[in-house]
VOBA-1610 file (N, C-alpha, C; in pm, whole numbers, padded with zeros to 5 digits, always signed):
BEGIN
Unk+00085-00120+00000Unk+00000+00000+00000Unk+00089+00125+00000Unk+00059+00220-00090Unk+00140+00341-00098Unk+00108+00434+00017Unk+00195+00537+00034Unk+00174+00636+00140Unk+00043+00710+00118Unk+00012+00741-00010Unk-00113+00811-00041Unk-00233+00726-00008Unk-00227+00597-00040Unk-00338+00507-00010Unk-00358+00493+00140Unk-00246+00488+00214Unk-00256+00479+00360Unk-00321+00604+00417Unk-00281+00720+00367Unk-00338+00847+00415Unk-00486+00855+00383Unk-00523+00813+00259Unk-00663+00818+00220Unk-00747+00726+00307Unk-00694+00607+00337Unk-00766+00513+00422Unk-00782+00568+00563Unk-00679+00636+00612Unk-00683+00692+00747Unk-00787+00803+00758Unk-00805+00878+00650Unk-00893+00994+00654Unk-01029+00969+00590Unk-01061+00844+00563Unk-01188+00811+00500Unk-01274+00729+00595Unk-01396+00773+00614Unk-01489+00709+00707Unk-01622+00686+00638Unk-01694+00589+00690Unk-01831+00572+00641Unk-01920+00685+00694Unk-01898+00721+00821Unk-01979+00827+00882Unk-01890+00918+00965Unk-01910+01047+00948Unk-01850+01145+01039Unk-01963+01208+01119Unk-01950+01204+01250Unk-02046+01266+01342Unk-01984+01396+01392Unk-02052+01506+01369Unk-02001+01636+01413Unk-02073+01674+01542Unk-02000+01668+01652Unk-02058+01697+01782Unk-02051+01577+01873Unk-01992+01596+01992Unk-01972+01485+02084Unk-02056+01495+02209Unk-02177+01549+02198Unk-02269+01551+02311Unk-02353+01425+02313Unk-02468+01432+02381Unk-02553+01313+02395Unk-02598+01259+02260Unk-02639+01348+02169Unk-02687+01304+02038Unk-02575+01241+01956Unk-02461+01309+01952Unk-02350+01260+01871Unk-02293+01129+01922Unk-02276+01118+02053Unk-02221+00995+02111Unk-02319+00878+02097Unk-02447+00907+02110Unk-02547+00802+02094Unk-02547+00750+01951Unk-02540+00842+01854Unk-02532+00799+01714Unk-02406+00717+01690Unk-02295+00762+01745Unk-02167+00692+01726Unk-02171+00553+01787Unk-02236+00538+01902Unk-02246+00408+01967Unk-02320+00308+01877Unk-02432+00352+01822Unk-02510+00265+01734Unk-02430+00230+01609Unk-02363+00328+01552Unk-02285+00304+01430Unk-02166+00214+01456Unk-02100+00234+01569Unk-01988+00148+01604Unk-02032+00004+01621Unk-02143-00016+01688Unk-02194-00152+01709Unk-02241-00214+01577Unk-02273-00129+01479Unk-02311-00178+01346Unk-02189-00199+01257Unk-02071-00183+01315Unk-01944-00208+01247Unk-01917-00107+01136Unk-01966+00014+01156Unk-01939+00122+01062Unk-01815+00198+01106Unk-01727+00227+01011Unk-01607+00307+01040Unk-01654+00451+01064Unk-01642+00496+01188Unk-01705+00621+01231Unk-01605+00710+01303Unk-01614+00838+01274Unk-01534+00939+01343Unk-01626+01042+01407Unk-01600+01073+01533Unk-01670+01181+01603Unk-01574+01299+01615Unk-01617+01415+01569Unk-01539+01537+01584Unk-01607+01621+01692Unk-01536+01641+01802Unk-01595+01707+01919Unk-01516+01832+01955Unk-01582+01947+01951Unk-01516+02073+01987Unk-01504+02089+02138Unk-01572+02003+02216Unk-01559+02007+02361Unk-01627+02125+02428Unk-01743+02166+02374Unk-01816+02279+02432Unk-01962+02242+02456Unk-01990+02145+02544Unk-02128+02103+02566Unk-02213+02214+02628Unk-02336+02223+02583Unk-02426+02328+02630Unk-02448+02321+02781Unk-02456+02199+02836Unk-02490+02184+02978Unk-02366+02179+03068Unk-02251+02223+03018Unk-02129+02220+03098Unk-02140+02296+03230Unk-02213+02410+03236Unk-02220+02482+03364Unk-02298+02407+03473Unk-02380+02310+03434Unk-02464+02240+03532Unk-02384+02134+03607Unk-02411+02123+03737Unk-02342+02022+03819Unk-02404+01885+03802Unk-02527+01880+03755Unk-02596+01752+03740Unk-02705+01765+03635Unk-02753+01651+03588Unk-02865+01650+03495Unk-02974+01561+03554Unk-03097+01595+03522Unk-03210+01521+03576Unk-03305+01477+03465Unk-03392+01383+03500Unk-03496+01340+03407Unk-03454+01236+03306Unk-03332+01184+03319Unk-03283+01079+03230Unk-03288+00950+03312Unk-03382+00863+03280Unk-03402+00741+03357Unk-03272+00662+03368Unk-03235+00627+03490Unk-03114+00552+03528Unk-02990+00641+03535Unk-03002+00767+03490Unk-02888+00860+03495Unk-02924+00986+03571Unk-03036+00985+03642Unk-03083+01102+03715Unk-02981+01144+03821Unk-02935+01268+03813Unk-02838+01318+03909Unk-02694+01308+03865Unk-02667+01238+03754Unk-02530+01226+03705Unk-02482+01361+03653Unk-02354+01388+03672Unk-02300+01514+03619Unk-02285+01502+03468Unk-02307+01611+03394Unk-02289+01606+03248Unk-02150+01561+03207Unk-02048+01603+03283Unk-01911+01565+03249Unk-01892+01414+03261Unk-01948+01355+03367Unk-01936+01210+03384Unk-02013+01136+03276Unk-02130+01186+03242Unk-02212+01125+03138Unk-02135+01118+03006Unk-02071+01228+02968Unk-01996+01231+02843Unk-01872+01141+02850Unk-01806+01139+02967Unk-01688+01054+02982Unk-01724+00907+02965Unk-01835+00866+03024Unk-01880+00728+03010Unk-01913+00698+02864Unk-01979+00794+02798Unk-02014+00774+02658Unk-01893+00759+02568Unk-01789+00837+02595Unk-01666+00827+02513Unk-01601+00690+02530Unk-01602+00638+02651Unk-01545+00505+02674Unk-01627+00398+02602Unk-01757+00415+02603Unk-01842+00315+02538Unk-01820+00311+02387Unk-01812+00425+02322Unk-01794+00422+02176Unk-01655+00369+02140Unk-01556+00394+02225Unk-01420+00346+02198Unk-01416+00193+02195Unk-01502+00128+02273Unk-01505-00018+02276Unk-01541-00078+02141Unk-01611+00001+02059Unk-01656-00049+01929Unk-01575+00009+01814Unk-01459+00064+01846Unk-01370+00111+01742Unk-01399+00248+01686Unk-01495+00318+01744Unk-01524+00454+01698Unk-01410+00547+01739Unk-01365+00629+01648Unk-01261+00726+01677Unk-01324+00858+01720Unk-01258+00926+01812Unk-01303+01058+01855Unk-01184+01152+01852Unk-01199+01267+01789Unk-01093+01365+01784Unk-01146+01497+01841Unk-01066+01560+01925Unk-01103+01689+01982Unk-01060+01798+01883Unk-01154+01845+01806Unk-01126+01942+01701Unk-01258+02009+01663Unk-01251+02099+01570Unk-01370+02172+01525Unk-01380+02163+01373Unk-01498+02136+01324Unk-01521+02135+01180Unk-01539+02279+01134Unk-01459+02320+01037Unk-01467+02458+00989Unk-01535+02467+00853Unk-01542+02356+00782Unk-01609+02359+00652Unk-01645+02218+00610Unk-01750+02208+00530Unk-01789+02081+00469Unk-01810+02108+00321Unk-01743+02030+00236Unk-01751+02054+00093Unk-01821+01938+00023Unk-01847+01956-00105Unk-01919+01855-00182Unk-01853+01719-00168Unk-01937+01616-00166Unk-01884+01481-00146Unk-01848+01453-00003Unk-01888+01547+00087Unk-01863+01535+00231Unk-01715+01527+00265Unk-01641+01621+00209Unk-01504+01645+00253Unk-01512+01741+00371Unk-01463+01698+00486Unk-01481+01770+00611Unk-01347+01829+00655Unk-01340+01960+00659Unk-01217+02028+00698Unk-01219+02060+00848Unk-01111+02021+00918Unk-01100+02044+01061Unk-01009+02163+01089Unk-01033+02230+01201Unk-00954+02347+01238Unk-00806+02312+01251Unk-00777+02189+01292Unk-00638+02147+01309Unk-00564+02123+01180Unk-00631+02136+01066Unk-00566+02122+00937Unk-00596+01991+00866Unk-00655+01896+00934Unk-00685+01766+00874Unk-00814+01774+00792Unk-00820+01701+00682Unk-00942+01686+00604Unk-00980+01539+00601Unk-01104+01510+00639Unk-01153+01372+00637Unk-01270+01364+00541Unk-01296+01243+00495Unk-01402+01221+00397Unk-01503+01121+00452Unk-01630+01144+00422Unk-01735+01058+00475Unk-01838+01027+00368Unk-01902+00913+00381Unk-02015+00882+00295Unk-02144+00945+00348Unk-02153+00957+00478Unk-02271+01014+00540Unk-02228+01104+00658Unk-02314+01196+00694Unk-02286+01288+00805Unk-02400+01288+00905Unk-02363+01301+01033Unk-02460+01330+01138Unk-02417+01463+01201Unk-02502+01563+01191Unk-02472+01695+01248Unk-02541+01705+01384Unk-02460+01708+01489Unk-02513+01714+01626Unk-02440+01824+01701Unk-02438+01943+01640Unk-02360+02055+01691Unk-02432+02137+01798Unk-02558+02105+01826Unk-02628+02168+01937Unk-02657+02316+01917Unk-02668+02386+02028Unk-02692+02530+02026Unk-02616+02595+02140Unk-02608+02727+02134Unk-02544+02804+02241Unk-02648+02893+02307Unk-02630+02915+02437Unk-02719+03002+02513Unk-02656+03140+02528Unk-02728+03243+02484Unk-02685+03381+02507Unk-02765+03436+02623Unk-02698+03470+02732Unk-02763+03511+02856Unk-02792+03661+02857Unk-02896+03702+02929Unk-02922+03845+02945Unk-02803+03915+03010Unk-02777+04037+02968Unk-02662+04111+03022Unk-02700+04181+03152Unk-02693+04106+03258Unk-02718+04157+03393Unk-02595+04125+03477Unk-02543+04222+03546Unk-02420+04204+03623Unk-02432+04087+03721Unk-02337+03994+03714Unk-02333+03880+03805Unk-02412+03761+03761Unk-02489+03772+03651Unk-02578+03662+03611Unk-02500+03546+03549Unk-02415+03576+03453Unk-02345+03469+03380Unk-02261+03382+03474Unk-02201+03444+03576Unk-02114+03370+03667Unk-02190+03266+03749Unk-02321+03283+03763Unk-02399+03193+03847Unk-02488+03099+03765Unk-02476+03107+03632Unk-02560+03024+03547Unk-02526+02876+03569Unk-02630+02796+03590Unk-02612+02654+03618Unk-02599+02624+03766Unk-02597+02728+03849Unk-02586+02710+03995Unk-02718+02753+04061Unk-02735+02881+04086Unk-02864+02929+04134Unk-02930+03024+04034Unk-02870+03038+03917Unk-02936+03099+03801Unk-02961+02986+03702Unk-03087+02958+03675Unk-03127+02837+03603Unk-03221+02873+03488Unk-03240+02780+03397Unk-03333+02807+03287Unk-03443+02703+03275Unk-03421+02581+03324Unk-03517+02473+03301Unk-03567+02414+03433Unk-03694+02435+03466Unk-03746+02379+03592Unk-03752+02227+03589Unk-03768+02169+03473Unk-03770+02023+03465Unk-03631+01965+03495Unk-03527+02043+03465Unk-03391+01999+03492Unk-03350+02023+03637Unk-03397+02133+03696Unk-03344+02174+03827Unk-03451+02210+03931Unk-03577+02209+03891Unk-03682+02256+03982Unk-03690+02180+04113Unk-03677+02049+04108Unk-03686+01968+04230Unk-03577+02006+04330Unk-03457+02031+04280Unk-03343+02059+04367Unk-03357+02194+04438Unk-03434+02287+04382Unk-03447+02421+04442Unk-03590+02446+04490Unk-03669+02342+04502Unk-03810+02354+04536Unk-03830+02433+04666Unk-03939+02508+04668Unk-03986+02581+04785Unk-03895+02696+04827Unk-03799+02733+04743Unk-03718+02851+04772Unk-03784+02975+04712Unk-03725+03089+04739Unk-03776+03215+04684Unk-03724+03230+04541Unk-03816+03219+04445Unk-03780+03223+04303Unk-03795+03364+04247Unk-03706+03397+04155Unk-03726+03510+04067Unk-03728+03458+03924Unk-03803+03525+03838Unk-03803+03492+03695Unk-03776+03621+03620Unk-03674+03620+03536Unk-03633+03739+03463Unk-03692+03735+03323Unk-03773+03835+03290Unk-03834+03840+03157Unk-03745+03916+03061Unk-03730+03861+02942Unk-03664+03934+02834Unk-03759+03952+02716Unk-03865+03870+02714Unk-03974+03884+02617Unk-04104+03850+02691Unk-04219+03883+02634Unk-04346+03845+02699Unk-04361+03695+02719Unk-04284+03614+02647Unk-04290+03470+02665Unk-04241+03427+02803Unk-04175+03519+02874Unk-04131+03489+03009Unk-04246+03457+03102Unk-04366+03501+03066Unk-04485+03469+03147Unk-04500+03318+03160Unk-04480+03247+03051Unk-04494+03101+03054Unk-04396+03040+03153Unk-04272+03087+03152Unk-04173+03034+03245Unk-04213+03061+03390Unk-04263+03182+03416Unk-04305+03217+03552Unk-04420+03128+03599Unk-04511+03098+03509Unk-04624+03013+03546Unk-04578+02870+03571Unk-04489+02820+03487Unk-04441+02683+03502Unk-04365+02665+03634Unk-04275+02758+03666Unk-04193+02738+03786Unk-04275+02750+03914Unk-04397+02806+03904Unk-04482+02816+04024Unk-04525+02678+04073Unk-04502+02574+03993Unk-04528+02437+04040Unk-04427+02393+04145Unk-04310+02457+04146Unk-04203+02416+04237Unk-04186+02510+04357Unk-04251+02622+04353Unk-04246+02715+04466Unk-04368+02805+04463Unk-04418+02838+04581Unk-04531+02931+04591Unk-04484+03073+04616Unk-04352+03092+04614Unk-04294+03225+04633Unk-04219+03263+04506Unk-04292+03316+04409Unk-04235+03348+04279Unk-04258+03496+04247Unk-04151+03564+04210Unk-04161+03704+04166Unk-04116+03713+04022Unk-04200+03775+03941Unk-04175+03789+03797Unk-04123+03930+03770Unk-03993+03939+03737Unk-03931+04069+03710Unk-03943+04099+03560Unk-04014+04205+03528Unk-04040+04236+03387Unk-03914+04277+03313Unk-03817+04336+03383Unk-03686+04370+03325Unk-03703+04455+03199Unk-03685+04398+03082Unk-03694+04477+02958Unk-03831+04469+02893Unk-03928+04410+02959Unk-04064+04396+02905Unk-04154+04501+02971Unk-04229+04572+02891Unk-04322+04672+02943Unk-04449+04603+02991Unk-04510+04659+03094Unk-04633+04600+03149Unk-04741+04587+03043Unk-04745+04684+02949Unk-04849+04683+02846Unk-04836+04565+02751Unk-04718+04503+02749Unk-04697+04389+02661Unk-04762+04261+02713Unk-04802+04262+02840Unk-04869+04145+02897Unk-05018+04153+02867Unk-05073+04042+02824Unk-05217+04038+02794Unk-05298+04026+02922Unk-05427+04049+02909Unk-05515+04032+03025Unk-05513+03888+03074Unk-05506+03793+02981Unk-05497+03652+03020Unk-05368+03625+03097Unk-05256+03686+03052Unk-05130+03672+03123Unk-05144+03717+03268Unk-05201+03835+03286Unk-05213+03892+03421Unk-05305+03809+03508Unk-05414+03759+03451Unk-05507+03676+03529Unk-05440+03546+03572Unk-05364+03485+03482Unk-05297+03359+03515Unk-05188+03380+03618Unk-05111+03487+03604Unk-05007+03516+03702Unk-05069+03536+03841Unk-05180+03608+03845Unk-05247+03632+03973Unk-05300+03501+04031Unk-05357+03417+03946Unk-05412+03288+03993Unk-05302+03198+04046Unk-05182+03209+03988Unk-05068+03127+04033Unk-04998+03188+04154Unk-05040+03307+04196Unk-04976+03371+04310Unk-04842+03433+04278Unk-04817+03463+04149Unk-04689+03520+04107Unk-04695+03672+04118Unk-04601+03730+04190Unk-04592+03875+04205Unk-04519+03933+04084Unk-04572+04043+04028Unk-04514+04106+03911Unk-04445+04235+03951Unk-04316+04248+03915Unk-04238+04367+03950Unk-04186+04432+03822Unk-04231+04554+03790Unk-04179+04624+03673Unk-04042+04684+03701Unk-03972+04721+03595Unk-03842+04785+03612Unk-03728+04693+03574Unk-03620+04752+03526Unk-03505+04675+03479Unk-03419+04628+03595Unk-03374+04503+03587Unk-03283+04448+03686Unk-03140+04486+03647Unk-03066+04544+03740Unk-02931+04590+03708Unk-02823+04492+03751Unk-02847+04420+03863Unk-02743+04327+03908Unk-02798+04225+04006Unk-02722+04117+04020Unk-02754+04015+04120Unk-02677+04045+04248Unk-02739+04014+04360Unk-02676+04034+04490Unk-02640+03897+04546Unk-02516+03882+04589Unk-02471+03754+04644Unk-02407+03773+04782Unk-02406+03664+04857Unk-02340+03662+04988Unk-02290+03521+05012Unk-02162+03509+05049Unk-02102+03377+05072Unk-02123+03284+04951Unk-02103+03339+04834Unk-02112+03267+04708Unk-02249+03201+04687Unk-02353+03273+04721Unk-02488+03227+04691Unk-02575+03348+04659Unk-02673+03327+04575Unk-02764+03434+04537Unk-02856+03470+04654Unk-02863+03599+04685Unk-02951+03644+04793Unk-03055+03745+04746Unk-03035+03804+04628Unk-03134+03901+04584Unk-03102+03963+04450Unk-03190+04053+04407Unk-03174+04127+04283Unk-03187+04276+04312Unk-03107+04355+04243Unk-03117+04501+04256Unk-03167+04558+04124Unk-03268+04643+04131Unk-03321+04706+04013Unk-03246+04835+03983Unk-03268+04888+03863Unk-03199+05010+03820Unk-03234+05128+03909Unk-03350+05126+03970Unk-03389+05237+04059Unk-03332+05222+04199Unk-03254+05117+04222Unk-03189+05098+04352Unk-03264+05007+04447Unk-03389+04976+04419Unk-03464+04887+04508Unk-03410+04744+04497Unk-03422+04670+04605Unk-03373+04532+04607Unk-03486+04436+04644Unk-03471+04313+04599Unk-03570+04208+04627Unk-03495+04082+04665Unk-03526+04028+04781Unk-03462+03905+04826Unk-03509+03788+04740Unk-03415+03716+04682Unk-03445+03595+04603Unk-03330+03497+04621Unk-03363+03368+04616Unk-03261+03264+04631Unk-03227+03194+04500Unk-03319+03199+04406Unk-03302+03133+04277Unk-03358+03225+04170Unk-03288+03231+04057Unk-03337+03312+03946Unk-03346+03226+03821Unk-03465+03224+03762Unk-03484+03155+03635Unk-03476+03257+03522Unk-03404+03220+03417Unk-03389+03306+03300Unk-03418+03224+03175Unk-03443+03292+03066Unk-03462+03225+02938Unk-03355+03276+02843Unk-03242+03205+02832Unk-03136+03248+02740Unk-03187+03252+02596Unk-03125+03333+02515Unk-03157+03332+02373Unk-03082+03216+02309Unk-03156+03125+02249Unk-03097+03007+02188Unk-03040+03043+02052Unk-02915+03005+02030Unk-02849+03030+01901Unk-02813+02895+01839Unk-02894+02846+01744Unk-02865+02717+01682Unk-02731+02719+01609Unk-02655+02611+01624Unk-02526+02600+01556Unk-02548+02529+01421Unk-02604+02604+01326Unk-02647+02544+01200Unk-02561+02588+01081Unk-02444+02644+01108Unk-02360+02695+00999Unk-02325+02584+00899Unk-02290+02466+00948Unk-02253+02358+00857Unk-02372+02314+00773Unk-02489+02312+00833Unk-02609+02275+00758Unk-02639+02379+00650Unk-02617+02505+00682Unk-02634+02610+00581Unk-02536+02590+00466Unk-02412+02559+00499Unk-02310+02539+00396Unk-02346+02422+00305Unk-02411+02323+00362Unk-02450+02206+00284Unk-02576+02230+00202Unk-02642+02344+00227Unk-02763+02376+00152Unk-02890+02320+00211Unk-02887+02281+00338Unk-03007+02226+00402Unk-03114+02333+00417Unk-03237+02294+00396Unk-03348+02386+00416Unk-03370+02408+00566Unk-03388+02533+00606Unk-03411+02565+00746Unk-03551+02623+00762Unk-03607+02607+00880Unk-03738+02664+00911Unk-03723+02760+01028Unk-03790+02872+01018Unk-03785+02972+01124Unk-03880+02934+01237Unk-03833+02945+01361Unk-03915+02920+01480Unk-03895+03038+01576Unk-03976+03049+01680Unk-03953+03155+01779Unk-03817+03144+01848Unk-03749+03030+01831Unk-03621+03006+01899Unk-03504+02997+01801Unk-03525+03043+01679Unk-03418+03039+01581Unk-03453+02951+01462Unk-03359+02941+01368Unk-03380+02862+01246Unk-03319+02723+01263Unk-03404+02621+01242Unk-03361+02482+01256Unk-03387+02407+01126Unk-03313+02298+01102Unk-03329+02227+00974Unk-03464+02158+00961Unk-03512+02154+00841Unk-03630+02074+00808Unk-03585+01928+00802Unk-03646+01844+00884Unk-03605+01703+00891Unk-03729+01613+00887Unk-03706+01486+00852Unk-03814+01389+00863Unk-03812+01329+01003Unk-03892+01226+01025Unk-03905+01170+01160Unk-03778+01102+01209Unk-03681+01077+01121Unk-03556+01014+01162Unk-03442+01114+01179Unk-03468+01241+01145Unk-03363+01342+01152Unk-03295+01369+01019Unk-03339+01303+00912Unk-03281+01326+00780Unk-03316+01466+00732Unk-03215+01542+00694Unk-03236+01678+00644Unk-03275+01673+00497Unk-03291+01790+00435Unk-03324+01795+00293Unk-03202+01769+00206Unk-03084+01752+00267Unk-02963+01715+00193Unk-02946+01564+00204Unk-02951+01490+00093Unk-02935+01345+00100Unk-02804+01307+00169Unk-02813+01213+00264Unk-02695+01166+00333Unk-02657+01245+00456Unk-02738+01345+00492Unk-02706+01429+00608Unk-02821+01423+00708Unk-02791+01375+00828Unk-02888+01369+00936Unk-02852+01474+01042Unk-02953+01517+01117Unk-02932+01610+01228Unk-02998+01552+01352Unk-02937+01577+01469Unk-02991+01521+01593Unk-02963+01614+01710Unk-03043+01602+01814Unk-03023+01684+01934Unk-03065+01828+01910Unk-03000+01920+01982Unk-03038+02061+01971Unk-02998+02124+01839Unk-02924+02054+01756Unk-02901+02101+01619Unk-03027+02085+01536Unk-03121+02005+01586Unk-03245+01978+01515Unk-03363+02057+01573Unk-03355+02092+01702Unk-03466+02163+01763Unk-03431+02215+01900Unk-03501+02319+01941Unk-03470+02389+02066Unk-03499+02305+02190Unk-03606+02227+02187Unk-03658+02164+02309Unk-03597+02028+02341Unk-03494+01985+02270Unk-03436+01853+02294Unk-03357+01850+02425Unk-03406+01775+02523Unk-03330+01752+02646Unk-03229+01641+02621Unk-03146+01611+02719Unk-03041+01510+02701Unk-03100+01376+02659Unk-03207+01336+02725Unk-03267+01206+02693Unk-03324+01206+02552Unk-03384+01317+02509Unk-03436+01328+02372Unk-03323+01327+02270Unk-03215+01398+02304Unk-03100+01404+02214Unk-03039+01266+02193Unk-03025+01191+02300Unk-02969+01056+02289Unk-03059+00968+02203Unk-03190+00979+02223Unk-03283+00900+02142Unk-03276+00941+01996Unk-03265+01072+01971Unk-03256+01120+01833Unk-03131+01072+01763Unk-03019+01070+01837Unk-02896+01019+01778Unk-02907+00872+01744Unk-02969+00795+01832Unk-02991+00652+01808Unk-03075+00632+01682Unk-03186+00704+01674Unk-03278+00689+01561Unk-03210+00726+01428Unk-03136+00838+01429Unk-03068+00880+01307Unk-02966+00776+01263Unk-02888+00723+01358Unk-02784+00626+01325Unk-02842+00496+01271Unk-02948+00448+01332Unk-03009+00324+01286Unk-03064+00340+01145Unk-03127+00454+01119Unk-03181+00479+00985Unk-03067+00493+00883Unk-02964+00568+00921Unk-02849+00588+00834Unk-02783+00455+00799Unk-02765+00370+00898Unk-02701+00240+00874Unk-02781+00157+00775Unk-02912+00155+00793Unk-02997+00080+00701Unk-02991+00136+00560Unk-02986+00269+00548Unk-02979+00333+00417Unk-02848+00300+00347Unk-02738+00300+00422Unk-02608+00262+00365Unk-02608+00116+00318Unk-02666+00031+00399Unk-02670-00112+00364Unk-02746-00132+00234Unk-02864-00073+00222Unk-02944-00091+00101Unk-02876-00029-00020Unk-02809+00084-00002Unk-02736+00146-00112Unk-02627+00053-00164Unk-02553-00007-00073Unk-02445-00097-00113Unk-02499-00225-00177Unk-02607-00279-00125Unk-02666-00399-00182Unk-02721-00373-00322Unk-02786-00259-00339Unk-02839-00225-00471Unk-02725-00206-00571Unk-02613-00146-00526Unk-02498-00130-00614Unk-02440-00265-00654Unk-02437-00359-00558Unk-02385-00493-00586Unk-02475-00566-00687Unk-02605-00552-00670Unk-02700-00616-00763Unk-02682-00557-00903Unk-02668-00425-00912Unk-02651-00359-01042Unk-02523-00404-01110Unk-02417-00423-01030Unk-02289-00465-01086Unk-02298-00606-01143Unk-02373-00693-01076Unk-02390-00831-01124Unk-02467-00833-01255Unk-02568-00748-01263Unk-02652-00743-01385Unk-02570-00698-01504Unk-02475-00607-01480Unk-02391-00559-01589Unk-02299-00671-01638
//
């Protein structure tokens, strides 16, 4: 075998999975077990990194995200799946995948599991506490902070929904309108907030107040303060869909950003390209992302098998 042939073999895969979170690792596990030559390219920036634990994943409830990913990496390695810590900077026709480190790999199929990024409201002290006592998902963290004094920070009128939902975990909830004007709330919003016992406070929040490394309150721009132990926020979701755009995938606009048009298996409008996890939709939790990666990989494997069998049949006929 020549040096060129060796290099081509080293850089050629049946499937390249872009993203090493729950969706990407789950897809890689299925593909590895199906004996597919698979590479996972992981930039190492999981969305849930600030969280100390994850909840709602049966049998993994309370596990730290870092431990979850570490276990997943060990599992895919058992089946020969390769994982490289790098970033995909471009994807070209024929699925030539350029990595930031200078390597180019080639794939027959792609799984895009690049997730999304959270852009937090610009309030002094907020970003430093995100994932601790500044939270975004009551289903992820509500039980752990139940019955404490909650604040909910509005950045759009949709914050009303968050305030109503978190009232299931505490009867002491204050809804800070922040950048939302009172007139933007509908009569139904106000009636529901009142029925849930949620106090509404107008005015912009300027900073978080802490003591002994814990949240104790919020200070408004007018100088008034409000004692709170937990603050729920709704980050602006930024889908990481640049690679899908480069591939020409059709995207659909949602209130949470533009996401790819996919079928029930995650197949995009680009043949041979699947999407899974938060690269496919805003509401995918870890358990959903893992299931989506599994589904995409199983479908992809079957599609590759049938493609190869049909090619073999055609070759015999010739």
